[in-house]
Chimera marker file (.cmm) of the C-alpha trace (Angstrom):
<marker_set name="trace">
<marker id="1" x="12.715" y="204.283" z="-29.609" r="1" g="1" b="0" radius="0.5"/>
<marker id="2" x="13.781" y="207.484" z="-31.308" r="1" g="1" b="0" radius="0.5"/>
<marker id="3" x="17.087" y="209.026" z="-30.305" r="1" g="1" b="0" radius="0.5"/>
<marker id="4" x="17.872" y="212.571" z="-29.223" r="1" g="1" b="0" radius="0.5"/>
<marker id="5" x="21.519" y="213.694" z="-29.205" r="1" g="1" b="0" radius="0.5"/>
<marker id="6" x="22.493" y="216.052" z="-26.395" r="1" g="1" b="0" radius="0.5"/>
<marker id="7" x="24.048" y="219.290" z="-27.618" r="1" g="1" b="0" radius="0.5"/>
<marker id="8" x="25.914" y="221.920" z="-25.619" r="1" g="1" b="0" radius="0.5"/>
<marker id="9" x="23.576" y="224.700" z="-24.598" r="1" g="1" b="0" radius="0.5"/>
<marker id="10" x="24.002" y="228.126" z="-26.166" r="1" g="1" b="0" radius="0.5"/>
<marker id="11" x="21.947" y="231.298" z="-25.882" r="1" g="1" b="0" radius="0.5"/>
<marker id="12" x="21.090" y="231.169" z="-29.605" r="1" g="1" b="0" radius="0.5"/>
<marker id="13" x="20.057" y="227.505" z="-29.705" r="1" g="1" b="0" radius="0.5"/>
<marker id="14" x="17.970" y="227.775" z="-26.527" r="1" g="1" b="0" radius="0.5"/>
<marker id="15" x="16.345" y="231.163" z="-27.378" r="1" g="1" b="0" radius="0.5"/>
<marker id="16" x="13.075" y="229.663" z="-28.754" r="1" g="1" b="0" radius="0.5"/>
<marker id="17" x="12.508" y="227.979" z="-25.372" r="1" g="1" b="0" radius="0.5"/>
<marker id="18" x="13.907" y="230.445" z="-22.855" r="1" g="1" b="0" radius="0.5"/>
<marker id="19" x="17.058" y="232.083" z="-21.572" r="1" g="1" b="0" radius="0.5"/>
<marker id="20" x="20.471" y="230.763" z="-20.554" r="1" g="1" b="0" radius="0.5"/>
<marker id="21" x="21.511" y="232.456" z="-17.333" r="1" g="1" b="0" radius="0.5"/>
<marker id="22" x="25.217" y="232.897" z="-16.712" r="1" g="1" b="0" radius="0.5"/>
<marker id="23" x="27.903" y="235.370" z="-15.705" r="1" g="1" b="0" radius="0.5"/>
<marker id="24" x="29.254" y="235.931" z="-19.217" r="1" g="1" b="0" radius="0.5"/>
<marker id="25" x="30.900" y="239.261" z="-19.882" r="1" g="1" b="0" radius="0.5"/>
<marker id="26" x="31.682" y="242.000" z="-17.425" r="1" g="1" b="0" radius="0.5"/>
<marker id="27" x="29.391" y="242.438" z="-14.419" r="1" g="1" b="0" radius="0.5"/>
<marker id="28" x="26.862" y="245.260" z="-14.510" r="1" g="1" b="0" radius="0.5"/>
<marker id="29" x="28.418" y="246.595" z="-11.319" r="1" g="1" b="0" radius="0.5"/>
<marker id="30" x="30.833" y="245.671" z="-8.581" r="1" g="1" b="0" radius="0.5"/>
<marker id="31" x="29.450" y="245.538" z="-5.043" r="1" g="1" b="0" radius="0.5"/>
<marker id="32" x="30.655" y="244.491" z="-1.592" r="1" g="1" b="0" radius="0.5"/>
<marker id="33" x="33.799" y="246.589" z="-1.632" r="1" g="1" b="0" radius="0.5"/>
<marker id="34" x="34.529" y="245.543" z="-5.222" r="1" g="1" b="0" radius="0.5"/>
<marker id="35" x="34.709" y="241.829" z="-4.340" r="1" g="1" b="0" radius="0.5"/>
<marker id="36" x="31.434" y="240.752" z="-5.953" r="1" g="1" b="0" radius="0.5"/>
<marker id="37" x="30.282" y="241.186" z="-9.537" r="1" g="1" b="0" radius="0.5"/>
<marker id="38" x="26.541" y="241.704" z="-9.957" r="1" g="1" b="0" radius="0.5"/>
<marker id="39" x="25.011" y="240.509" z="-13.241" r="1" g="1" b="0" radius="0.5"/>
<marker id="40" x="21.587" y="242.161" z="-13.376" r="1" g="1" b="0" radius="0.5"/>
<marker id="41" x="18.281" y="241.018" z="-14.787" r="1" g="1" b="0" radius="0.5"/>
<marker id="42" x="19.367" y="237.749" z="-16.422" r="1" g="1" b="0" radius="0.5"/>
<marker id="43" x="15.852" y="236.204" z="-16.580" r="1" g="1" b="0" radius="0.5"/>
<marker id="44" x="12.502" y="237.480" z="-17.801" r="1" g="1" b="0" radius="0.5"/>
<marker id="45" x="9.918" y="236.403" z="-15.245" r="1" g="1" b="0" radius="0.5"/>
<marker id="46" x="6.567" y="236.134" z="-17.037" r="1" g="1" b="0" radius="0.5"/>
<marker id="47" x="3.532" y="235.465" z="-14.839" r="1" g="1" b="0" radius="0.5"/>
<marker id="48" x="-0.139" y="235.711" z="-15.788" r="1" g="1" b="0" radius="0.5"/>
<marker id="49" x="-1.185" y="236.193" z="-12.162" r="1" g="1" b="0" radius="0.5"/>
<marker id="50" x="-0.022" y="235.140" z="-8.735" r="1" g="1" b="0" radius="0.5"/>
<marker id="51" x="3.513" y="236.008" z="-7.714" r="1" g="1" b="0" radius="0.5"/>
<marker id="52" x="7.072" y="234.853" z="-8.295" r="1" g="1" b="0" radius="0.5"/>
<marker id="53" x="8.341" y="232.413" z="-5.704" r="1" g="1" b="0" radius="0.5"/>
<marker id="54" x="11.639" y="230.671" z="-5.019" r="1" g="1" b="0" radius="0.5"/>
<marker id="55" x="11.385" y="226.985" z="-4.116" r="1" g="1" b="0" radius="0.5"/>
<marker id="56" x="14.147" y="224.475" z="-3.433" r="1" g="1" b="0" radius="0.5"/>
<marker id="57" x="14.061" y="221.144" z="-5.280" r="1" g="1" b="0" radius="0.5"/>
<marker id="58" x="16.134" y="218.091" z="-4.398" r="1" g="1" b="0" radius="0.5"/>
<marker id="59" x="16.095" y="215.698" z="-7.358" r="1" g="1" b="0" radius="0.5"/>
<marker id="60" x="17.546" y="212.253" z="-7.864" r="1" g="1" b="0" radius="0.5"/>
<marker id="61" x="20.570" y="212.255" z="-10.179" r="1" g="1" b="0" radius="0.5"/>
<marker id="62" x="19.750" y="210.709" z="-13.568" r="1" g="1" b="0" radius="0.5"/>
<marker id="63" x="22.076" y="208.649" z="-15.703" r="1" g="1" b="0" radius="0.5"/>
<marker id="64" x="22.615" y="208.465" z="-19.423" r="1" g="1" b="0" radius="0.5"/>
<marker id="65" x="21.151" y="207.199" z="-21.606" r="1" g="1" b="0" radius="0.5"/>
<marker id="66" x="18.053" y="208.969" z="-20.285" r="1" g="1" b="0" radius="0.5"/>
<marker id="67" x="14.587" y="207.695" z="-21.155" r="1" g="1" b="0" radius="0.5"/>
<marker id="68" x="12.319" y="210.639" z="-22.022" r="1" g="1" b="0" radius="0.5"/>
<marker id="69" x="8.714" y="209.602" z="-21.560" r="1" g="1" b="0" radius="0.5"/>
<marker id="70" x="7.021" y="212.879" z="-20.696" r="1" g="1" b="0" radius="0.5"/>
<marker id="71" x="7.317" y="216.637" z="-21.022" r="1" g="1" b="0" radius="0.5"/>
<marker id="72" x="5.378" y="219.339" z="-19.242" r="1" g="1" b="0" radius="0.5"/>
<marker id="73" x="4.619" y="223.032" z="-19.538" r="1" g="1" b="0" radius="0.5"/>
<marker id="74" x="3.394" y="225.827" z="-17.335" r="1" g="1" b="0" radius="0.5"/>
<marker id="75" x="0.890" y="228.067" z="-19.164" r="1" g="1" b="0" radius="0.5"/>
<marker id="76" x="0.690" y="230.667" z="-16.384" r="1" g="1" b="0" radius="0.5"/>
<marker id="77" x="4.350" y="231.383" z="-15.772" r="1" g="1" b="0" radius="0.5"/>
<marker id="78" x="7.987" y="231.052" z="-16.720" r="1" g="1" b="0" radius="0.5"/>
<marker id="79" x="10.181" y="228.651" z="-14.750" r="1" g="1" b="0" radius="0.5"/>
<marker id="80" x="13.883" y="228.999" z="-13.922" r="1" g="1" b="0" radius="0.5"/>
<marker id="81" x="16.135" y="226.088" z="-12.891" r="1" g="1" b="0" radius="0.5"/>
<marker id="82" x="19.153" y="227.324" z="-10.924" r="1" g="1" b="0" radius="0.5"/>
<marker id="83" x="21.604" y="224.634" z="-9.765" r="1" g="1" b="0" radius="0.5"/>
<marker id="84" x="22.996" y="225.146" z="-6.283" r="1" g="1" b="0" radius="0.5"/>
<marker id="85" x="26.275" y="223.406" z="-7.160" r="1" g="1" b="0" radius="0.5"/>
<marker id="86" x="28.788" y="224.096" z="-9.933" r="1" g="1" b="0" radius="0.5"/>
<marker id="87" x="27.756" y="221.115" z="-12.067" r="1" g="1" b="0" radius="0.5"/>
<marker id="88" x="26.093" y="220.824" z="-15.498" r="1" g="1" b="0" radius="0.5"/>
<marker id="89" x="22.586" y="219.431" z="-15.922" r="1" g="1" b="0" radius="0.5"/>
<marker id="90" x="20.378" y="218.127" z="-18.734" r="1" g="1" b="0" radius="0.5"/>
<marker id="91" x="17.757" y="220.441" z="-20.254" r="1" g="1" b="0" radius="0.5"/>
<marker id="92" x="15.071" y="219.149" z="-22.612" r="1" g="1" b="0" radius="0.5"/>
<marker id="93" x="12.679" y="221.428" z="-24.514" r="1" g="1" b="0" radius="0.5"/>
<marker id="94" x="10.257" y="221.011" z="-27.391" r="1" g="1" b="0" radius="0.5"/>
<marker id="95" x="8.449" y="223.442" z="-29.685" r="1" g="1" b="0" radius="0.5"/>
<marker id="96" x="4.683" y="223.663" z="-29.447" r="1" g="1" b="0" radius="0.5"/>
<marker id="97" x="2.925" y="222.204" z="-32.485" r="1" g="1" b="0" radius="0.5"/>
<marker id="98" x="-0.779" y="222.925" z="-32.196" r="1" g="1" b="0" radius="0.5"/>
<marker id="99" x="-1.015" y="222.332" z="-28.457" r="1" g="1" b="0" radius="0.5"/>
<marker id="100" x="1.271" y="219.285" z="-28.324" r="1" g="1" b="0" radius="0.5"/>
<marker id="101" x="5.057" y="219.080" z="-28.169" r="1" g="1" b="0" radius="0.5"/>
<marker id="102" x="7.040" y="218.709" z="-31.377" r="1" g="1" b="0" radius="0.5"/>
<marker id="103" x="10.410" y="216.964" z="-31.619" r="1" g="1" b="0" radius="0.5"/>
<marker id="104" x="12.308" y="217.508" z="-28.350" r="1" g="1" b="0" radius="0.5"/>
<marker id="105" x="15.837" y="218.883" z="-28.209" r="1" g="1" b="0" radius="0.5"/>
<marker id="106" x="18.323" y="218.086" z="-25.454" r="1" g="1" b="0" radius="0.5"/>
<marker id="107" x="20.984" y="220.445" z="-24.114" r="1" g="1" b="0" radius="0.5"/>
<marker id="108" x="23.679" y="220.109" z="-21.483" r="1" g="1" b="0" radius="0.5"/>
<marker id="109" x="24.560" y="223.212" z="-19.521" r="1" g="1" b="0" radius="0.5"/>
<marker id="110" x="28.040" y="224.127" z="-18.414" r="1" g="1" b="0" radius="0.5"/>
<marker id="111" x="28.876" y="224.354" z="-14.724" r="1" g="1" b="0" radius="0.5"/>
<marker id="112" x="27.639" y="227.721" z="-13.446" r="1" g="1" b="0" radius="0.5"/>
<marker id="113" x="24.784" y="228.088" z="-15.943" r="1" g="1" b="0" radius="0.5"/>
<marker id="114" x="21.065" y="228.147" z="-15.187" r="1" g="1" b="0" radius="0.5"/>
<marker id="115" x="18.047" y="228.351" z="-17.489" r="1" g="1" b="0" radius="0.5"/>
<marker id="116" x="14.666" y="230.067" z="-17.563" r="1" g="1" b="0" radius="0.5"/>
<marker id="117" x="11.896" y="228.488" z="-19.641" r="1" g="1" b="0" radius="0.5"/>
<marker id="118" x="9.476" y="230.870" z="-21.335" r="1" g="1" b="0" radius="0.5"/>
<marker id="119" x="5.883" y="230.616" z="-20.159" r="1" g="1" b="0" radius="0.5"/>
<marker id="120" x="4.094" y="227.754" z="-21.951" r="1" g="1" b="0" radius="0.5"/>
<marker id="121" x="7.277" y="226.009" z="-23.171" r="1" g="1" b="0" radius="0.5"/>
<marker id="122" x="7.197" y="222.219" z="-23.304" r="1" g="1" b="0" radius="0.5"/>
<marker id="123" x="10.140" y="220.899" z="-21.291" r="1" g="1" b="0" radius="0.5"/>
<marker id="124" x="11.529" y="217.866" z="-19.547" r="1" g="1" b="0" radius="0.5"/>
<marker id="125" x="11.555" y="217.531" z="-15.795" r="1" g="1" b="0" radius="0.5"/>
<marker id="126" x="14.468" y="218.705" z="-13.673" r="1" g="1" b="0" radius="0.5"/>
<marker id="127" x="17.289" y="216.344" z="-14.700" r="1" g="1" b="0" radius="0.5"/>
<marker id="128" x="20.546" y="216.616" z="-12.749" r="1" g="1" b="0" radius="0.5"/>
<marker id="129" x="23.389" y="214.501" z="-14.121" r="1" g="1" b="0" radius="0.5"/>
<marker id="130" x="25.615" y="215.000" z="-11.049" r="1" g="1" b="0" radius="0.5"/>
<marker id="131" x="25.070" y="215.102" z="-7.295" r="1" g="1" b="0" radius="0.5"/>
<marker id="132" x="23.787" y="216.806" z="-5.240" r="1" g="1" b="0" radius="0.5"/>
<marker id="133" x="20.735" y="217.502" z="-7.476" r="1" g="1" b="0" radius="0.5"/>
<marker id="134" x="19.782" y="220.583" z="-5.454" r="1" g="1" b="0" radius="0.5"/>
<marker id="135" x="18.183" y="223.475" z="-7.365" r="1" g="1" b="0" radius="0.5"/>
<marker id="136" x="16.474" y="226.755" z="-6.655" r="1" g="1" b="0" radius="0.5"/>
<marker id="137" x="13.426" y="227.062" z="-8.894" r="1" g="1" b="0" radius="0.5"/>
<marker id="138" x="11.806" y="230.412" z="-9.560" r="1" g="1" b="0" radius="0.5"/>
<marker id="139" x="8.262" y="230.113" z="-10.838" r="1" g="1" b="0" radius="0.5"/>
<marker id="140" x="4.659" y="231.188" z="-10.374" r="1" g="1" b="0" radius="0.5"/>
<marker id="141" x="2.986" y="230.705" z="-7.013" r="1" g="1" b="0" radius="0.5"/>
<marker id="142" x="-0.772" y="231.163" z="-7.199" r="1" g="1" b="0" radius="0.5"/>
<marker id="143" x="-4.180" y="229.566" z="-7.533" r="1" g="1" b="0" radius="0.5"/>
<marker id="144" x="-5.193" y="227.175" z="-10.281" r="1" g="1" b="0" radius="0.5"/>
<marker id="145" x="-3.451" y="224.426" z="-12.191" r="1" g="1" b="0" radius="0.5"/>
<marker id="146" x="-0.275" y="225.667" z="-13.880" r="1" g="1" b="0" radius="0.5"/>
<marker id="147" x="0.852" y="222.296" z="-15.190" r="1" g="1" b="0" radius="0.5"/>
<marker id="148" x="0.122" y="220.378" z="-18.380" r="1" g="1" b="0" radius="0.5"/>
<marker id="149" x="1.804" y="217.027" z="-19.032" r="1" g="1" b="0" radius="0.5"/>
<marker id="150" x="2.256" y="215.208" z="-22.335" r="1" g="1" b="0" radius="0.5"/>
<marker id="151" x="3.227" y="211.526" z="-22.340" r="1" g="1" b="0" radius="0.5"/>
<marker id="152" x="4.836" y="210.288" z="-25.556" r="1" g="1" b="0" radius="0.5"/>
<marker id="153" x="3.427" y="207.183" z="-27.231" r="1" g="1" b="0" radius="0.5"/>
<marker id="154" x="7.010" y="205.978" z="-27.704" r="1" g="1" b="0" radius="0.5"/>
<marker id="155" x="9.744" y="207.181" z="-25.352" r="1" g="1" b="0" radius="0.5"/>
<marker id="156" x="12.912" y="208.826" z="-26.635" r="1" g="1" b="0" radius="0.5"/>
<marker id="157" x="16.470" y="207.851" z="-25.721" r="1" g="1" b="0" radius="0.5"/>
<marker id="158" x="18.590" y="210.882" z="-24.854" r="1" g="1" b="0" radius="0.5"/>
<marker id="159" x="22.368" y="210.520" z="-24.843" r="1" g="1" b="0" radius="0.5"/>
<marker id="160" x="25.600" y="212.021" z="-26.040" r="1" g="1" b="0" radius="0.5"/>
<marker id="161" x="26.523" y="211.596" z="-29.707" r="1" g="1" b="0" radius="0.5"/>
<marker id="162" x="29.497" y="209.325" z="-29.038" r="1" g="1" b="0" radius="0.5"/>
<marker id="163" x="27.233" y="206.911" z="-27.154" r="1" g="1" b="0" radius="0.5"/>
<marker id="164" x="24.416" y="206.898" z="-29.705" r="1" g="1" b="0" radius="0.5"/>
<marker id="165" x="26.781" y="206.467" z="-32.606" r="1" g="1" b="0" radius="0.5"/>
<link id1="1" id2="2" r="1" g="1" b="0" radius="0.2"/>
<link id1="2" id2="3" r="1" g="1" b="0" radius="0.2"/>
<link id1="3" id2="4" r="1" g="1" b="0" radius="0.2"/>
<link id1="4" id2="5" r="1" g="1" b="0" radius="0.2"/>
<link id1="5" id2="6" r="1" g="1" b="0" radius="0.2"/>
<link id1="6" id2="7" r="1" g="1" b="0" radius="0.2"/>
<link id1="7" id2="8" r="1" g="1" b="0" radius="0.2"/>
<link id1="8" id2="9" r="1" g="1" b="0" radius="0.2"/>
<link id1="9" id2="10" r="1" g="1" b="0" radius="0.2"/>
<link id1="10" id2="11" r="1" g="1" b="0" radius="0.2"/>
<link id1="11" id2="12" r="1" g="1" b="0" radius="0.2"/>
<link id1="12" id2="13" r="1" g="1" b="0" radius="0.2"/>
<link id1="13" id2="14" r="1" g="1" b="0" radius="0.2"/>
<link id1="14" id2="15" r="1" g="1" b="0" radius="0.2"/>
<link id1="15" id2="16" r="1" g="1" b="0" radius="0.2"/>
<link id1="16" id2="17" r="1" g="1" b="0" radius="0.2"/>
<link id1="17" id2="18" r="1" g="1" b="0" radius="0.2"/>
<link id1="18" id2="19" r="1" g="1" b="0" radius="0.2"/>
<link id1="19" id2="20" r="1" g="1" b="0" radius="0.2"/>
<link id1="20" id2="21" r="1" g="1" b="0" radius="0.2"/>
<link id1="21" id2="22" r="1" g="1" b="0" radius="0.2"/>
<link id1="22" id2="23" r="1" g="1" b="0" radius="0.2"/>
<link id1="23" id2="24" r="1" g="1" b="0" radius="0.2"/>
<link id1="24" id2="25" r="1" g="1" b="0" radius="0.2"/>
<link id1="25" id2="26" r="1" g="1" b="0" radius="0.2"/>
<link id1="26" id2="27" r="1" g="1" b="0" radius="0.2"/>
<link id1="27" id2="28" r="1" g="1" b="0" radius="0.2"/>
<link id1="28" id2="29" r="1" g="1" b="0" radius="0.2"/>
<link id1="29" id2="30" r="1" g="1" b="0" radius="0.2"/>
<link id1="30" id2="31" r="1" g="1" b="0" radius="0.2"/>
<link id1="31" id2="32" r="1" g="1" b="0" radius="0.2"/>
<link id1="32" id2="33" r="1" g="1" b="0" radius="0.2"/>
<link id1="33" id2="34" r="1" g="1" b="0" radius="0.2"/>
<link id1="34" id2="35" r="1" g="1" b="0" radius="0.2"/>
<link id1="35" id2="36" r="1" g="1" b="0" radius="0.2"/>
<link id1="36" id2="37" r="1" g="1" b="0" radius="0.2"/>
<link id1="37" id2="38" r="1" g="1" b="0" radius="0.2"/>
<link id1="38" id2="39" r="1" g="1" b="0" radius="0.2"/>
<link id1="39" id2="40" r="1" g="1" b="0" radius="0.2"/>
<link id1="40" id2="41" r="1" g="1" b="0" radius="0.2"/>
<link id1="41" id2="42" r="1" g="1" b="0" radius="0.2"/>
<link id1="42" id2="43" r="1" g="1" b="0" radius="0.2"/>
<link id1="43" id2="44" r="1" g="1" b="0" radius="0.2"/>
<link id1="44" id2="45" r="1" g="1" b="0" radius="0.2"/>
<link id1="45" id2="46" r="1" g="1" b="0" radius="0.2"/>
<link id1="46" id2="47" r="1" g="1" b="0" radius="0.2"/>
<link id1="47" id2="48" r="1" g="1" b="0" radius="0.2"/>
<link id1="48" id2="49" r="1" g="1" b="0" radius="0.2"/>
<link id1="49" id2="50" r="1" g="1" b="0" radius="0.2"/>
<link id1="50" id2="51" r="1" g="1" b="0" radius="0.2"/>
<link id1="51" id2="52" r="1" g="1" b="0" radius="0.2"/>
<link id1="52" id2="53" r="1" g="1" b="0" radius="0.2"/>
<link id1="53" id2="54" r="1" g="1" b="0" radius="0.2"/>
<link id1="54" id2="55" r="1" g="1" b="0" radius="0.2"/>
<link id1="55" id2="56" r="1" g="1" b="0" radius="0.2"/>
<link id1="56" id2="57" r="1" g="1" b="0" radius="0.2"/>
<link id1="57" id2="58" r="1" g="1" b="0" radius="0.2"/>
<link id1="58" id2="59" r="1" g="1" b="0" radius="0.2"/>
<link id1="59" id2="60" r="1" g="1" b="0" radius="0.2"/>
<link id1="60" id2="61" r="1" g="1" b="0" radius="0.2"/>
<link id1="61" id2="62" r="1" g="1" b="0" radius="0.2"/>
<link id1="62" id2="63" r="1" g="1" b="0" radius="0.2"/>
<link id1="63" id2="64" r="1" g="1" b="0" radius="0.2"/>
<link id1="64" id2="65" r="1" g="1" b="0" radius="0.2"/>
<link id1="65" id2="66" r="1" g="1" b="0" radius="0.2"/>
<link id1="66" id2="67" r="1" g="1" b="0" radius="0.2"/>
<link id1="67" id2="68" r="1" g="1" b="0" radius="0.2"/>
<link id1="68" id2="69" r="1" g="1" b="0" radius="0.2"/>
<link id1="69" id2="70" r="1" g="1" b="0" radius="0.2"/>
<link id1="70" id2="71" r="1" g="1" b="0" radius="0.2"/>
<link id1="71" id2="72" r="1" g="1" b="0" radius="0.2"/>
<link id1="72" id2="73" r="1" g="1" b="0" radius="0.2"/>
<link id1="73" id2="74" r="1" g="1" b="0" radius="0.2"/>
<link id1="74" id2="75" r="1" g="1" b="0" radius="0.2"/>
<link id1="75" id2="76" r="1" g="1" b="0" radius="0.2"/>
<link id1="76" id2="77" r="1" g="1" b="0" radius="0.2"/>
<link id1="77" id2="78" r="1" g="1" b="0" radius="0.2"/>
<link id1="78" id2="79" r="1" g="1" b="0" radius="0.2"/>
<link id1="79" id2="80" r="1" g="1" b="0" radius="0.2"/>
<link id1="80" id2="81" r="1" g="1" b="0" radius="0.2"/>
<link id1="81" id2="82" r="1" g="1" b="0" radius="0.2"/>
<link id1="82" id2="83" r="1" g="1" b="0" radius="0.2"/>
<link id1="83" id2="84" r="1" g="1" b="0" radius="0.2"/>
<link id1="84" id2="85" r="1" g="1" b="0" radius="0.2"/>
<link id1="85" id2="86" r="1" g="1" b="0" radius="0.2"/>
<link id1="86" id2="87" r="1" g="1" b="0" radius="0.2"/>
<link id1="87" id2="88" r="1" g="1" b="0" radius="0.2"/>
<link id1="88" id2="89" r="1" g="1" b="0" radius="0.2"/>
<link id1="89" id2="90" r="1" g="1" b="0" radius="0.2"/>
<link id1="90" id2="91" r="1" g="1" b="0" radius="0.2"/>
<link id1="91" id2="92" r="1" g="1" b="0" radius="0.2"/>
<link id1="92" id2="93" r="1" g="1" b="0" radius="0.2"/>
<link id1="93" id2="94" r="1" g="1" b="0" radius="0.2"/>
<link id1="94" id2="95" r="1" g="1" b="0" radius="0.2"/>
<link id1="95" id2="96" r="1" g="1" b="0" radius="0.2"/>
<link id1="96" id2="97" r="1" g="1" b="0" radius="0.2"/>
<link id1="97" id2="98" r="1" g="1" b="0" radius="0.2"/>
<link id1="98" id2="99" r="1" g="1" b="0" radius="0.2"/>
<link id1="99" id2="100" r="1" g="1" b="0" radius="0.2"/>
<link id1="100" id2="101" r="1" g="1" b="0" radius="0.2"/>
<link id1="101" id2="102" r="1" g="1" b="0" radius="0.2"/>
<link id1="102" id2="103" r="1" g="1" b="0" radius="0.2"/>
<link id1="103" id2="104" r="1" g="1" b="0" radius="0.2"/>
<link id1="104" id2="105" r="1" g="1" b="0" radius="0.2"/>
<link id1="105" id2="106" r="1" g="1" b="0" radius="0.2"/>
<link id1="106" id2="107" r="1" g="1" b="0" radius="0.2"/>
<link id1="107" id2="108" r="1" g="1" b="0" radius="0.2"/>
<link id1="108" id2="109" r="1" g="1" b="0" radius="0.2"/>
<link id1="109" id2="110" r="1" g="1" b="0" radius="0.2"/>
<link id1="110" id2="111" r="1" g="1" b="0" radius="0.2"/>
<link id1="111" id2="112" r="1" g="1" b="0" radius="0.2"/>
<link id1="112" id2="113" r="1" g="1" b="0" radius="0.2"/>
<link id1="113" id2="114" r="1" g="1" b="0" radius="0.2"/>
<link id1="114" id2="115" r="1" g="1" b="0" radius="0.2"/>
<link id1="115" id2="116" r="1" g="1" b="0" radius="0.2"/>
<link id1="116" id2="117" r="1" g="1" b="0" radius="0.2"/>
<link id1="117" id2="118" r="1" g="1" b="0" radius="0.2"/>
<link id1="118" id2="119" r="1" g="1" b="0" radius="0.2"/>
<link id1="119" id2="120" r="1" g="1" b="0" radius="0.2"/>
<link id1="120" id2="121" r="1" g="1" b="0" radius="0.2"/>
<link id1="121" id2="122" r="1" g="1" b="0" radius="0.2"/>
<link id1="122" id2="123" r="1" g="1" b="0" radius="0.2"/>
<link id1="123" id2="124" r="1" g="1" b="0" radius="0.2"/>
<link id1="124" id2="125" r="1" g="1" b="0" radius="0.2"/>
<link id1="125" id2="126" r="1" g="1" b="0" radius="0.2"/>
<link id1="126" id2="127" r="1" g="1" b="0" radius="0.2"/>
<link id1="127" id2="128" r="1" g="1" b="0" radius="0.2"/>
<link id1="128" id2="129" r="1" g="1" b="0" radius="0.2"/>
<link id1="129" id2="130" r="1" g="1" b="0" radius="0.2"/>
<link id1="130" id2="131" r="1" g="1" b="0" radius="0.2"/>
<link id1="131" id2="132" r="1" g="1" b="0" radius="0.2"/>
<link id1="132" id2="133" r="1" g="1" b="0" radius="0.2"/>
<link id1="133" id2="134" r="1" g="1" b="0" radius="0.2"/>
<link id1="134" id2="135" r="1" g="1" b="0" radius="0.2"/>
<link id1="135" id2="136" r="1" g="1" b="0" radius="0.2"/>
<link id1="136" id2="137" r="1" g="1" b="0" radius="0.2"/>
<link id1="137" id2="138" r="1" g="1" b="0" radius="0.2"/>
<link id1="138" id2="139" r="1" g="1" b="0" radius="0.2"/>
<link id1="139" id2="140" r="1" g="1" b="0" radius="0.2"/>
<link id1="140" id2="141" r="1" g="1" b="0" radius="0.2"/>
<link id1="141" id2="142" r="1" g="1" b="0" radius="0.2"/>
<link id1="142" id2="143" r="1" g="1" b="0" radius="0.2"/>
<link id1="143" id2="144" r="1" g="1" b="0" radius="0.2"/>
<link id1="144" id2="145" r="1" g="1" b="0" radius="0.2"/>
<link id1="145" id2="146" r="1" g="1" b="0" radius="0.2"/>
<link id1="146" id2="147" r="1" g="1" b="0" radius="0.2"/>
<link id1="147" id2="148" r="1" g="1" b="0" radius="0.2"/>
<link id1="148" id2="149" r="1" g="1" b="0" radius="0.2"/>
<link id1="149" id2="150" r="1" g="1" b="0" radius="0.2"/>
<link id1="150" id2="151" r="1" g="1" b="0" radius="0.2"/>
<link id1="151" id2="152" r="1" g="1" b="0" radius="0.2"/>
<link id1="152" id2="153" r="1" g="1" b="0" radius="0.2"/>
<link id1="153" id2="154" r="1" g="1" b="0" radius="0.2"/>
<link id1="154" id2="155" r="1" g="1" b="0" radius="0.2"/>
<link id1="155" id2="156" r="1" g="1" b="0" radius="0.2"/>
<link id1="156" id2="157" r="1" g="1" b="0" radius="0.2"/>
<link id1="157" id2="158" r="1" g="1" b="0" radius="0.2"/>
<link id1="158" id2="159" r="1" g="1" b="0" radius="0.2"/>
<link id1="159" id2="160" r="1" g="1" b="0" radius="0.2"/>
<link id1="160" id2="161" r="1" g="1" b="0" radius="0.2"/>
<link id1="161" id2="162" r="1" g="1" b="0" radius="0.2"/>
<link id1="162" id2="163" r="1" g="1" b="0" radius="0.2"/>
<link id1="163" id2="164" r="1" g="1" b="0" radius="0.2"/>
<link id1="164" id2="165" r="1" g="1" b="0" radius="0.2"/>
</marker_set>
């Protein structure tokens, strides 16, 4: 199996695949009697039709090393993963190479970060590394199939550098 080393997520490294959502910098405005900072418009929702919806996902926690067998993409809309606990999670994305995924990259978020995949981006499934594995997911709700899966001929092993050597 080929190995993929997990790297810390950054806005620059993740930009080809989507957006890192966080509360970096000063808030756009203070609300609620100055006790709440509002950080506006952190994700670009991109939908071909239908509407944006918020769904709740409860996923089993995954361990490392992680066996990556499949990636998916959503051609009709972007997809945001927003953890509902202050814990990091694993994010896997791959460039498109002629309609199939290229070499995947693996990122680990920091606690308090979320991500938004661009429409049509190959990505791994929701992969919490810590309990409770509860996420809000913002994506397209509408008619038609908005899911393509690609199963790798040989799975990848995803882990931290110190474990892979």
